[in-house]
VOPAGU-2260 file (C-alpha; in pm, 1 decimal, decimal comma):
REM VOPAGU-2260
SITE   aa  ch    i         X         Y         Z
SITE  MET   A    0     371,6    6965,5    3044,6
SITE  SER   A    1     746,6    7016,4    3019,1
SITE  ILE   A    2     985,5    6801,1    2814,1
SITE  LYS   A    3    1289,4    7019,3    2893,5
SITE  ARG   A    4    1295,5    6972,5    3269,6
SITE  GLY   A    5    1159,7    6703,6    3506,3
SITE  ILE   A    6    1056,1    6345,1    3419,0
SITE  ILE   A    7     928,5    6218,0    3087,6
SITE  THR   A    8     838,9    5866,0    2974,4
SITE  GLU   A    9     884,5    5674,2    2652,5
SITE  ARG   A   10     752,4    5342,3    2529,5
SITE  THR   A   11     945,9    5068,6    2354,4
SITE  SER   A   12     966,7    4690,2    2343,9
SITE  SER   A   13    1228,1    4449,2    2214,0
SITE  ALA   A   14    1012,6    4150,6    2312,2
SITE  ALA   A   15     895,0    3890,2    2062,9
SITE  ARG   A   16     559,5    3940,1    1896,5
SITE  ALA   A   17     314,8    3656,4    1846,1
SITE  ILE   A   18     303,6    3509,6    1494,9
SITE  SER   A   19      92,1    3221,4    1372,0
SITE  VAL   A   20      14,4    3066,4    1036,7
SITE  THR   A   21    -323,4    3190,3     922,0
SITE  SER   A   22    -615,3    2952,2     937,7
SITE  THR   A   23    -792,9    3151,0     665,7
SITE  LEU   A   24    -688,7    2974,2     347,1
SITE  PRO   A   25    -943,5    3067,4      80,5
SITE  ILE   A   26   -1022,3    2852,8    -219,4
SITE  ALA   A   27   -1093,4    3003,9    -561,9
SITE  LEU   A   28   -1299,2    2818,7    -819,2
SITE  VAL   A   29   -1326,2    2915,4   -1185,5
SITE  LEU   A   30   -1667,1    2784,1   -1289,6
SITE  THR   A   31   -1933,6    2840,6   -1551,7
SITE  SER   A   32   -2272,4    3001,6   -1496,4
SITE  ASN   A   33   -2520,8    3234,0   -1657,0
SITE  ILE   A   34   -2486,8    3491,5   -1376,6
SITE  LYS   A   35   -2273,7    3799,2   -1445,5
SITE  ALA   A   36   -1906,7    3714,7   -1511,4
SITE  GLY   A   37   -1671,4    3839,2   -1243,4
SITE  ILE   A   38   -1548,9    3766,3    -891,9
SITE  TYR   A   39   -1778,8    3673,6    -605,4
SITE  CYS   A   40   -1673,1    3592,5    -249,4
SITE  PHE   A   41   -1869,5    3406,8      17,7
SITE  ASP   A   42   -1792,5    3290,3     372,0
SITE  SER   A   43   -1837,0    2925,2     272,4
SITE  PRO   A   44   -1944,8    2710,3     -22,1
SITE  GLU   A   45   -2281,0    2659,5     146,5
SITE  ASP   A   46   -2332,7    3036,6     171,7
SITE  ALA   A   47   -2256,4    3058,6    -199,1
SITE  LEU   A   48   -2510,4    2788,7    -288,2
SITE  GLU   A   49   -2780,7    2947,5     -73,3
SITE  SER   A   50   -2718,6    3305,2    -189,5
SITE  GLU   A   51   -2974,1    3493,4    -398,6
SITE  ILE   A   52   -2708,1    3538,1    -663,4
SITE  VAL   A   53   -2663,8    3164,4    -716,5
SITE  LYS   A   54   -2997,6    3023,2    -604,3
SITE  GLY   A   55   -3217,8    3311,1    -711,1
SITE  ILE   A   56   -3496,0    3492,7    -527,1
SITE  LYS   A   57   -3775,9    3286,9    -373,6
SITE  GLY   A   58   -4119,5    3400,9    -475,2
SITE  SER   A   59   -4450,9    3370,3    -288,0
SITE  ASP   A   60   -4522,9    3048,2    -476,0
SITE  GLY   A   61   -4205,7    2888,8    -337,5
SITE  THR   A   62   -4016,8    2893,5    -667,9
SITE  TYR   A   63   -3690,5    3073,3    -737,0
SITE  THR   A   64   -3649,1    3329,8   -1011,9
SITE  GLY   A   65   -3320,7    3455,8   -1150,9
SITE  GLY   A   66   -2990,3    3330,3   -1020,0
SITE  HIS   A   67   -2783,1    3044,6   -1156,0
SITE  ILE   A   68   -2940,5    2813,8   -1412,7
SITE  LYS   A   69   -2671,5    2686,4   -1649,2
SITE  GLY   A   70   -2311,1    2574,6   -1605,5
SITE  ASN   A   71   -2113,0    2365,2   -1354,7
SITE  LEU   A   72   -2134,2    2606,5   -1060,8
SITE  ASP   A   73   -2381,4    2394,4    -858,7
SITE  LYS   A   74   -2197,2    2072,8    -933,4
SITE  TYR   A   75   -1860,8    2178,6    -795,6
SITE  LEU   A   76   -1987,1    2390,7    -505,7
SITE  ASN   A   77   -2176,0    2084,6    -386,9
SITE  VAL   A   78   -1848,8    1890,1    -368,4
SITE  GLY   A   79   -1740,7    2134,8     -97,8
SITE  VAL   A   80   -2076,6    2114,3      78,3
SITE  ASP   A   81   -2169,8    1746,2      62,2
SITE  MET   A   82   -1849,4    1548,7       3,1
SITE  PHE   A   83   -1587,8    1756,2     188,6
SITE  PRO   A   84   -1796,2    1975,8     419,7
SITE  CYS   A   85   -1596,7    2274,7     529,1
SITE  VAL   A   86   -1633,1    2640,6     618,0
SITE  VAL   A   87   -1376,5    2836,7     420,5
SITE  PRO   A   88   -1380,4    3167,8     231,0
SITE  THR   A   89   -1494,6    3072,9    -118,5
SITE  ILE   A   90   -1404,1    3289,1    -416,1
SITE  LEU   A   91   -1586,0    3229,2    -743,1
SITE  SER   A   92   -1450,1    3359,8   -1071,0
SITE  ILE   A   93   -1747,3    3314,7   -1300,6
SITE  VAL   A   94   -1715,9    3234,9   -1669,7
SITE  ASN   A   95   -1996,3    3289,3   -1920,0
SITE  GLU   A   96   -1987,9    3028,0   -2193,3
SITE  ASP   A   97   -2019,3    3136,3   -2556,2
SITE  GLU   A   98   -2134,3    2947,8   -2863,1
SITE  ASP   A   99   -1784,9    3009,6   -2999,1
SITE  ILE   A  100   -1552,1    2766,5   -2820,5
SITE  ALA   A  101   -1255,3    2997,2   -2874,4
SITE  ILE   A  102   -1429,7    3284,8   -2696,0
SITE  THR   A  103   -1521,6    3055,4   -2405,6
SITE  LYS   A  104   -1156,7    2954,1   -2375,4
SITE  THR   A  105   -1051,8    3319,4   -2365,4
SITE  ASN   A  106   -1315,2    3383,6   -2098,8
SITE  PHE   A  107   -1165,9    3105,6   -1885,5
SITE  ILE   A  108    -813,2    3243,4   -1916,8
SITE  ASP   A  109    -936,7    3593,8   -1830,0
SITE  ALA   A  110   -1126,1    3458,6   -1528,0
SITE  ILE   A  111    -810,7    3282,0   -1406,5
SITE  ASN   A  112    -592,5    3589,9   -1458,1
SITE  ASN   A  113    -843,5    3801,5   -1266,1
SITE  LEU   A  114    -757,0    3601,2    -954,4
SITE  LYS   A  115    -417,6    3775,4    -937,6
SITE  GLY   A  116    -596,2    4080,9    -807,4
SITE  ALA   A  117    -881,8    3902,4    -632,2
SITE  ALA   A  118    -802,3    4051,0    -290,1
SITE  SER   A  119    -860,5    4407,8    -411,1
SITE  ALA   A  120   -1135,7    4324,4    -660,4
SITE  THR   A  121   -1493,2    4433,0    -602,2
SITE  ASN   A  122   -1694,6    4148,4    -453,8
SITE  LEU   A  123   -1998,9    4115,9    -679,2
SITE  ALA   A  124   -2171,2    3927,3    -396,7
SITE  SER   A  125   -2150,5    4235,3    -172,9
SITE  LYS   A  126   -2451,3    4466,8    -175,8
SITE  LYS   A  127   -2222,0    4747,3     -56,8
SITE  GLY   A  128   -1963,8    4682,7    -326,3
SITE  ASN   A  129   -1690,3    4590,4     -78,6
SITE  ALA   A  130   -1358,7    4440,9    -185,4
SITE  VAL   A  131   -1299,7    4064,9    -160,9
SITE  ASN   A  132   -1006,4    4113,6      83,3
SITE  PHE   A  133    -888,3    3752,3      48,3
SITE  LYS   A  134    -601,5    3613,2    -158,8
SITE  PRO   A  135    -677,5    3256,4    -266,9
SITE  ASP   A  136    -441,6    2987,1    -145,1
SITE  ILE   A  137    -587,9    2726,0    -380,0
SITE  ILE   A  138    -707,5    2777,1    -737,2
SITE  CYS   A  139    -902,9    2521,9    -939,5
SITE  VAL   A  140   -1083,8    2522,9   -1273,6
SITE  GLY   A  141   -1387,1    2306,4   -1334,9
SITE  ASP   A  142   -1354,0    2083,4   -1645,1
SITE  ALA   A  143   -1202,0    2339,3   -1884,4
SITE  ALA   A  144    -837,1    2277,7   -1787,0
SITE  LYS   A  145    -842,0    1915,9   -1903,5
SITE  ASP   A  146    -617,0    1875,8   -2208,6
SITE  ASP   A  147    -584,2    2253,3   -2253,5
SITE  ILE   A  148    -224,7    2359,0   -2200,4
SITE  ASP   A  149    -305,5    2730,3   -2238,6
SITE  ILE   A  150    -553,0    2722,4   -1951,6
SITE  GLN   A  151    -315,8    2507,7   -1745,6
SITE  ASN   A  152     -30,8    2753,8   -1805,1
SITE  ALA   A  153    -254,4    3041,2   -1695,9
SITE  MET   A  154    -327,2    2852,6   -1372,8
SITE  ALA   A  155      45,2    2797,7   -1309,6
SITE  THR   A  156     131,4    3160,9   -1382,5
SITE  VAL   A  157    -133,2    3301,9   -1149,6
SITE  CYS   A  158     -38,1    3060,1    -872,2
SITE  ALA   A  159     327,5    3160,9    -903,3
SITE  ALA   A  160     233,1    3529,0    -887,1
SITE  ILE   A  161      33,4    3500,1    -563,8
SITE  LYS   A  162     204,3    3195,2    -406,8
SITE  ALA   A  163    -102,4    2976,4    -442,8
SITE  ARG   A  164    -130,3    2617,2    -566,2
SITE  THR   A  165    -344,3    2426,3    -810,4
SITE  PHE   A  166    -441,5    2073,0    -909,0
SITE  ILE   A  167    -470,5    1962,9   -1271,1
SITE  ASP   A  168    -667,5    1665,6   -1400,9
SITE  LEU   A  169    -444,7    1516,9   -1674,5
SITE  ASN   A  170    -744,7    1332,8   -1818,3
SITE  ALA   A  171    -513,6    1041,8   -1903,2
SITE  GLU   A  172    -638,8     708,8   -2033,5
SITE  SER   A  173    -313,3     526,3   -1952,8
SITE  ASN   A  174      10,5     565,7   -1759,3
SITE  GLY   A  175     196,1     658,6   -2077,1
SITE  ASP   A  176     -58,3     928,0   -2152,2
SITE  ALA   A  177     -30,0    1061,9   -1797,4
SITE  LEU   A  178     351,1    1070,5   -1806,8
SITE  SER   A  179     349,8    1253,6   -2139,7
SITE  LYS   A  180     106,5    1519,8   -2016,1
SITE  ARG   A  181     287,6    1560,8   -1683,8
SITE  ASP   A  182     612,6    1641,1   -1869,0
SITE  GLN   A  183     447,8    1955,3   -2007,1
SITE  HIS   A  184     483,6    2114,6   -1663,2
SITE  GLY   A  185     772,4    2216,0   -1439,8
SITE  SER   A  186     601,3    2424,0   -1172,9
SITE  ASP   A  187     613,6    2375,1    -797,6
SITE  ARG   A  188     260,0    2517,2    -795,8
SITE  ILE   A  189      99,4    2228,3    -984,7
SITE  THR   A  190      -5,3    1889,0    -850,3
SITE  PRO   A  191     -84,3    1662,1   -1148,3
SITE  ILE   A  192    -358,6    1400,0   -1117,8
SITE  LYS   A  193    -399,7    1105,1   -1352,9
SITE  CYS   A  194    -772,8    1116,9   -1429,8
SITE  SER   A  195   -1126,8    1210,4   -1331,9
SITE  LEU   A  196   -1353,2    1056,4   -1068,2
SITE  GLY   A  197   -1710,2     929,4   -1090,9
SITE  ASN   A  198   -2012,2     919,5    -862,8
SITE  TRP   A  199   -2366,2     794,8    -905,2
SITE  ASN   A  200   -2626,2    1060,8    -970,0
SITE  THR   A  201   -2961,1     954,4    -821,5
SITE  LYS   A  202   -3148,8    1218,0   -1021,6
SITE  THR   A  203   -3030,5    1097,2   -1361,9
SITE  ASN   A  204   -2964,3     732,3   -1268,1
SITE  SER   A  205   -2618,3     757,1   -1419,8
SITE  ILE   A  206   -2256,3     825,1   -1327,4
SITE  ASP   A  207   -2138,7    1187,3   -1321,4
SITE  MET   A  208   -1768,7    1248,6   -1387,2
SITE  TYR   A  209   -1585,0    1505,5   -1176,3
SITE  ASP   A  210   -1269,8    1701,5   -1257,2
SITE  SER   A  211   -1023,2    1556,1   -1004,8
SITE  GLY   A  212    -841,5    1890,9    -985,8
SITE  VAL   A  213   -1147,2    2044,2    -818,7
SITE  VAL   A  214   -1198,7    1736,8    -599,8
SITE  MET   A  215    -839,7    1745,9    -473,1
SITE  ALA   A  216    -867,9    2119,6    -408,4
SITE  TRP   A  217   -1170,1    2062,0    -184,8
SITE  LEU   A  218    -989,5    1772,1     -14,4
SITE  ARG   A  219    -696,4    2005,1      58,0
SITE  VAL   A  220    -935,5    2255,4     216,1
SITE  TYR   A  221   -1106,6    1978,8     415,7
SITE  VAL   A  222    -776,4    1853,5     560,3
SITE  ASP   A  223    -673,6    2212,6     639,8
SITE  GLY   A  224    -982,3    2249,0     856,3
SITE  GLY   A  225    -918,4    1924,5    1041,6
SITE  GLY   A  226    -697,9    2084,4    1307,0
SITE  LYS   A  227    -462,2    2364,7    1402,2
SITE  ILE   A  228    -187,2    2234,7    1175,2
SITE  GLY   A  229    -408,1    2078,9     908,9
SITE  TYR   A  230    -230,1    2293,4     650,9
SITE  SER   A  231      89,0    2092,3     708,2
SITE  LYS   A  232     -68,5    1750,3     649,6
SITE  SER   A  233     -39,1    1544,1     333,1
SITE  ILE   A  234    -354,8    1471,9     134,6
SITE  SER   A  235    -224,8    1138,6       8,3
SITE  ASN   A  236    -370,2     807,5     133,3
SITE  ILE   A  237    -704,8     958,8     230,1
SITE  ALA   A  238   -1035,8     786,6     158,8
SITE  ILE   A  239   -1261,9     991,6     -66,9
SITE  PRO   A  240   -1640,1     959,6    -119,2
SITE  PHE   A  241   -1636,7     862,1    -485,4
SITE  SER   A  242   -1737,2     532,8    -641,3
SITE  SER   A  243   -1530,4     506,7    -958,0
SITE  VAL   A  244   -1217,4     619,5   -1141,6
SITE  GLU   A  245   -1220,6     703,6   -1509,9
SITE  SER   A  246    -887,5     529,7   -1570,5
SITE  PRO   A  247    -819,0     291,9   -1277,1
SITE  SER   A  248    -466,9     204,1   -1164,0
SITE  ASN   A  249    -401,6    -149,7   -1046,6
SITE  PHE   A  250    -272,8    -131,7    -688,4
SITE  ARG   A  251     -94,8    -424,4    -521,3
SITE  PRO   A  252      27,1    -353,9    -166,7
SITE  GLY   A  253     393,7    -440,3    -123,7
SITE  LEU   A  254     445,7    -523,7    -493,2
SITE  ILE   A  255     528,0    -332,0    -809,1
SITE  ASP   A  256     207,4    -205,7    -967,0
SITE  ASP   A  257      55,0      56,5   -1198,4
SITE  THR   A  258      97,5     338,3    -946,9
SITE  ASP   A  259     477,4     314,7    -923,2
SITE  PRO   A  260     558,2     485,6   -1257,9
SITE  LEU   A  261     310,3     759,7   -1169,5
SITE  THR   A  262     455,4     811,8    -821,5
SITE  GLU   A  263     806,6     835,8    -967,3
SITE  LYS   A  264     685,1    1126,1   -1183,0
SITE  GLN   A  265     493,0    1299,5    -901,6
SITE  ILE   A  266     147,6    1211,5   -1039,8
SITE  THR   A  267    -143,3    1157,5    -801,7
SITE  SER   A  268    -351,4     849,4    -875,5
SITE  PHE   A  269    -640,3     675,5    -701,9
SITE  ILE   A  270    -619,0     331,0    -545,2
SITE  SER   A  271    -879,0      88,7    -420,2
SITE  TYR   A  272    -768,3     -23,4     -73,6
SITE  LYS   A  273   -1021,1      -9,6     209,4
SITE  GLY   A  274   -1214,0     238,8       2,3
SITE  LEU   A  275   -1109,0     463,9    -283,0
SITE  ARG   A  276    -797,7     655,9    -180,7
SITE  THR   A  277    -570,1     931,3    -304,3
SITE  TRP   A  278    -213,7     817,4    -370,0
SITE  GLU   A  279      78,8    1065,8    -382,6
SITE  TYR   A  280      89,9    1441,8    -321,1
SITE  SER   A  281     366,0    1618,2    -513,8
SITE  THR   A  282     438,5    1905,8    -749,2
SITE  CYS   A  283     582,0    1920,5   -1100,7
SITE  SER   A  284     894,4    2113,5    -995,8
SITE  ALA   A  285    1214,4    2033,3   -1185,4
SITE  ASP   A  286    1399,3    2061,2    -852,0
SITE  PRO   A  287    1346,8    1743,6    -642,5
SITE  MET   A  288    1359,4    1952,4    -324,0
SITE  TRP   A  289    1036,4    2127,9    -420,1
SITE  GLN   A  290     850,5    1826,5    -553,6
SITE  ASP   A  291     715,2    1769,8    -203,9
SITE  ALA   A  292     387,8    1966,8    -218,9
SITE  ARG   A  293     355,5    1956,3     157,1
SITE  ARG   A  294     700,7    2114,9     203,3
SITE  VAL   A  295     624,9    2390,5     -46,8
SITE  ARG   A  296     300,6    2477,2     127,7
SITE  ILE   A  297     450,2    2482,5     478,4
SITE  ILE   A  298     719,6    2727,4     368,5
SITE  ASP   A  299     471,4    2938,4     170,4
SITE  LEU   A  300     246,0    2984,9     470,0
SITE  ALA   A  301     533,4    3033,4     714,5
SITE  SER   A  302     677,5    3302,5     484,3
SITE  GLU   A  303     347,6    3490,4     473,0
SITE  ALA   A  304     318,8    3468,6     851,7
SITE  VAL   A  305     669,3    3610,9     892,4
SITE  ILE   A  306     602,6    3903,5     657,1
SITE  ASP   A  307     293,6    4000,6     856,3
SITE  GLY   A  308     461,8    3926,4    1188,0
SITE  ILE   A  309     765,1    4155,3    1158,2
SITE  PHE   A  310     620,8    4420,8     927,9
SITE  TRP   A  311     600,0    4650,2    1229,9
SITE  ALA   A  312     982,8    4663,2    1243,8
SITE  ILE   A  313    1022,3    4842,8     909,0
SITE  ASP   A  314    1131,1    5208,5     941,4
SITE  LYS   A  315    1187,6    5175,4    1316,0
SITE  ASP   A  316    1510,0    5224,5    1513,2
SITE  LEU   A  317    1783,6    4968,6    1572,9
SITE  SER   A  318    1625,8    4826,3    1888,7
SITE  THR   A  319    1345,3    4681,8    1677,3
SITE  LEU   A  320    1588,2    4441,6    1510,0
SITE  SER   A  321    1629,4    4260,7    1840,0
SITE  GLY   A  322    1253,0    4231,1    1870,5
SITE  ALA   A  323    1223,8    4112,8    1510,0
SITE  LYS   A  324    1481,5    3838,5    1564,1
SITE  LYS   A  325    1314,3    3726,5    1886,8
SITE  THR   A  326     982,9    3720,0    1703,1
SITE  LEU   A  327    1125,8    3497,5    1431,7
SITE  LYS   A  328    1274,0    3260,7    1688,5
SITE  ALA   A  329     951,4    3245,2    1888,0
SITE  PHE   A  330     752,6    3172,4    1571,5
SITE  MET   A  331     982,5    2890,1    1465,8
SITE  ALA   A  332     979,2    2749,6    1820,0
SITE  SER   A  333     597,8    2740,6    1802,6
SITE  LEU   A  334     618,8    2539,0    1479,9
SITE  VAL   A  335     853,8    2295,2    1653,1
SITE  GLY   A  336     608,5    2273,5    1942,8
SITE  ASP   A  337     328,4    2198,8    1697,4
SITE  LYS   A  338     550,4    1933,0    1533,8
SITE  VAL   A  339     540,3    2111,4    1198,3
SITE  MET   A  340     918,4    2159,3    1225,4
SITE  ILE   A  341    1178,1    1940,8    1394,3
SITE  GLY   A  342    1444,6    2209,9    1431,8
SITE  PHE   A  343    1557,7    2558,2    1332,9
SITE  ASP   A  344    1817,8    2832,3    1373,7
SITE  VAL   A  345    1776,7    3206,8    1319,6
SITE  PHE   A  346    2075,9    3431,5    1257,8
SITE  LEU   A  347    2187,9    3749,2    1083,8
SITE  ASP   A  348    2349,3    3678,7     746,6
SITE  LEU   A  349    2683,6    3856,5     788,2
SITE  LYS   A  350    2784,6    3796,1     426,0
SITE  ARG   A  351    2494,4    4001,7     297,3
SITE  THR   A  352    2451,0    4241,8     588,6
SITE  THR   A  353    2763,7    4439,3     499,0
SITE  PRO   A  354    2852,8    4782,4     648,6
SITE  GLU   A  355    2737,7    4944,1     324,7
SITE  ARG   A  356    2400,0    4770,8     344,2
SITE  ILE   A  357    2365,7    4859,6     711,2
SITE  ASP   A  358    2413,9    5224,0     608,2
SITE  ALA   A  359    2133,2    5169,7     357,0
SITE  GLY   A  360    1912,0    5021,1     628,6
SITE  GLU   A  361    1922,2    4665,9     491,6
SITE  PHE   A  362    1939,3    4365,6     724,0
SITE  TYR   A  363    1928,6    4000,5     617,3
SITE  PHE   A  364    1817,9    3717,9     843,9
SITE  VAL   A  365    1843,0    3346,5     768,1
SITE  ILE   A  366    1610,3    3083,4     909,7
SITE  GLU   A  367    1757,0    2735,7     881,1
SITE  HIS   A  368    1487,1    2475,9     933,1
SITE  GLN   A  369    1370,2    2124,5     864,7
SITE  GLU   A  370    1003,7    2028,5     855,2
SITE  SER   A  371     875,1    1712,5    1021,3
SITE  PRO   A  372     888,5    1426,1     772,1
SITE  SER   A  373     584,3    1255,3     626,8
SITE  ALA   A  374     646,8     883,6     571,6
SITE  LYS   A  375     609,8     780,8     206,8
SITE  LEU   A  376     767,0     435,7     240,3
SITE  ILE   A  377     782,4     203,7     539,4
SITE  CYS   A  378     985,3    -112,1     489,7
SITE  VAL   A  379     936,5    -406,3     724,7
SITE  THR   A  380    1195,1    -687,3     698,6
SITE  PHE   A  381    1106,0   -1035,6     819,8
SITE  ASP   A  382    1434,1   -1191,7     934,0
SITE  ARG   A  383    1412,9   -1567,4     997,3
SITE  VAL   A  384    1644,6   -1663,4    1284,9
SITE  ASN   A  385    1699,1   -1959,3    1523,8
SITE  LYS   A  386    1761,2   -1766,7    1844,9
SITE  PHE   A  387    1413,8   -1834,2    1981,4
SITE  ALA   A  388    1447,1   -2214,3    1965,9
SITE  GLY   A  389    1479,1   -2222,1    2345,1
SITE  ALA   A  390    1104,8   -2158,9    2366,5
SITE  ILE   A  391    1048,1   -2498,2    2204,3
SITE  TYR   A  392    1257,2   -2670,5    2472,6
SITE  LYS   A  393    1062,1   -2497,2    2745,9
SITE  ILE   A  394     727,0   -2599,4    2595,8
SITE  ILE   A  395     836,4   -2962,1    2578,8
SITE  GLU   A  396     981,5   -2959,6    2933,6
SITE  GLU   A  397     660,4   -2816,6    3077,5
SITE  ALA   A  398     438,5   -3069,7    2896,0
């Protein structure tokens, strides 16, 4: 075949590529067990509960040997199986408890820090020793994070490193206690929650208390799986299957109540109104713009989608820039179509894309956007007027 004489063909495309926000949003739980410490990954919480690693191996007599015996692993996996049933990649970072409380605390912090590299870590649940291959979007710690600022800081640091999010049970006995503990944080990765939740245990005939940080994490996953754009929905004002609150907040619809000081400081509480409900969904960011947890998450996931979506354009010729820009515009238009966004504009940032930077192969795009609002307050004014008095005359005339 000749390339010096005759006809040759080449292939190129400046068309937009399809981008979508991933529906695979794994949850990572740091829990205690007697199985080997390390990272395990399963296709769902139910798969984790039914695995030989957790459940043990069933013998000929019908009993299980080995597997998980001690710790809170069963308790919090069951929240994702029974209370918020969902199919989502489930990463477990297992902690072995020690008689020395200080060593156990260190084990928790190490287990949290290990989640930074979870995607490339060896999956201890894999018989072939495969890597986990998932980066957690949500991180939660069962029980140990309550009132422990070191563990809470580790959670915030890891979430910042991998653009994940976490929920922290403040374990507060009053509003003042909750406000004081909330002020220890300034991260847009943390959603603070006033207190724990309770449910009746039919096996022990008593109430079991649950770390609300884990409960809210499972609720987030459950709402994500509720539809194509579940990831963009708020998890406030949702009924949850729990029967009690450790430190109840008095809620009075349309009037000032116990929840108002908490809402003003971005603290999630629980209200009793047509069932037990979540109330508020925010972060601890010092910047009011990023106190909206829903906004932070939408931009996080859109950013990851964009990185994957235009990665093909790196180290290609100039024509790919046109395709990259069209791809960005098509992606944002799809978010508008899905009602995640209400508007956008995509353009080359001429202030930063200088001739010198063009020579260096650097190009800077800006995406201006505004997400669809989520109503936090609806005010209805009853205005007493006299303009409908004519109806009275008509009624009397027709009598």
